N, C-alpha and C positions, 0 to 999 in steps of 0.2 A: 334524377338528382342523386340516386343512390349509387351511381357508378356502375350499374349493371349493363348499361347500354340499351335498356329496354324502355319503351314508353310507359309512363304511368297512365293506365287506362282510365283512372278516375278523373283525369283532367278534362276529358271530352264532355262527360255529363255536366261537370261544373261550368264549363264555358257555355254549353247549350242553355243551361238554366240562367246564366248571366245574360245571354242574348235575350231571352224571354223577359228577364227583369228590366233590362234597358228599354225594351219595346214597351213595357208597361209604365214607363215614366209619364206618358200622356201623349195626346195627339200632335202636339207641337214640338215634341222632343225627339231627338235622334242621338245616337252615340256610336262609339267605336271601341272595339277590343283589339289590343295589339298583342299578338302572340310573339314572344321573344323578348319580353320585358319582365324583369324581376322587380317585385314591389319592395323587397327588403335587401339591405346591404349584405346580410348573411347569405342569402340565396345567390347574389351576384358573386360573392367570394367563393362559394361552392362551385359555381360554373368555372370560375378562374382556375380553381384547383383541379377540377376534373378534365377540363378541355383546353386550358391554357389561353382562354379568351379573355381579353381585357375589356371588361364592361365599360360602357360609356354612360356616365351619370347625366341624366336629364331631369332637372327638378328634383323630386324626391324618389325617382325611380331609376332603374339601371337597365340599359339596353344590352342584352346578352346575345340576342339573335337566335335564329333557328338553323342557320347554316351548319353549325357545329353538331346539332342534334341530328339533322338529316345525314350528315357524313357518318356519324356514329352508327346510324341505321343502314349504312350503305345505300342511301337514296340520294337523288339529286333534289333540288328544292321544288321542282315541279311535282315529283312523286310525293314529297312531304306535304305540299299544298293539296294535292289530290286526296291524301289521307284525311285531312281536315274536312274537305268538301264531302267526302263519303260519309264521315261521321255525322255531319250536319244533315245530309240528305236522308240518312237512315234513322235519324232521330224522330221523336214524337213532337217536334216543334210544330206549332200550328201554322196553317196557311192564312194569309199570303206571306207571312213573315219568313217562313223557311225559303221559299223561292226567291224572295227579295234579297235575303242574306246571301244565298248561293250565287246570285247574279252580281254581287258587289264585293265578294271576298277577293283579296288580292295579295300578291307577294310584292314587297318593296325592298330593294337593296338599301342598306343603311350602313355606310362605312365598312362594307365587307361582312357585316353580321347577318343581314337579312331579317325582315320581320313579316309576319302575316297580319294584315289589317282586315278585321271583320267589321264592316259597316252595318249598323242596325238602323234602318231607315224609320222614319215616322210611320206610325200605324194609326188606323182609324178606329180600331177596337182592341179590346183586351186580348192578349196572347197567352198561350198555354204550352206546356210540355206535357202531352197526354192530358190527364185530368187536372194537372196542377198548374197554378199560376205563381209566378215569382215576381219580386219587386226588389228595388235597391234601397237599402238603408245605409247611407254614407257609402263606404267602400265595400259593404258586404251584400251578398245576394241572399234574400230571405224567401222562404216558401210562404205563400199566403195561407195562413191558418184560419180556416173557417169561412163561412159565407159572408160574414161582415167585412172581412178584409178584401175578399174578392169583389164585393159590392163597392167598396171604397176605390179599388183600382179601376173598376168599370166607370165610375164617375169621372175619372180623369179624361175620358174620351167623349164626354157630353159637351 
């Protein structure tokens, strides 16, 4: 989003932590992360300025797609999707969550913009990124601070 044409490498760990957090919502909960959607109108406007893409407003979010980012990187959408899969595969996301996410990640064309849908399936036990557990508080991903919070998360799977 800085106009350099390079990927912000911080986005991958943030999404991986969010995958973990969604998985930790509990045994009867699943979720999705959609890559190519801006949460704020200002971000959608920035994409419009940088790439000439007209965002599509859906509820309180804006679909800006990934096709324009793949093109800026001189990649096709398959290579761009493979980049995401590689980052998840090489992450410290716990099993079986990692394999289940990798088997369900998908590209979907959306009005010529394209989005990546990461499905976070229901889990039977708490998930981690390395030694750390994450959870969702509203729209934010939080690191579980201390054994009490980890214990609370674990109880969601009982």
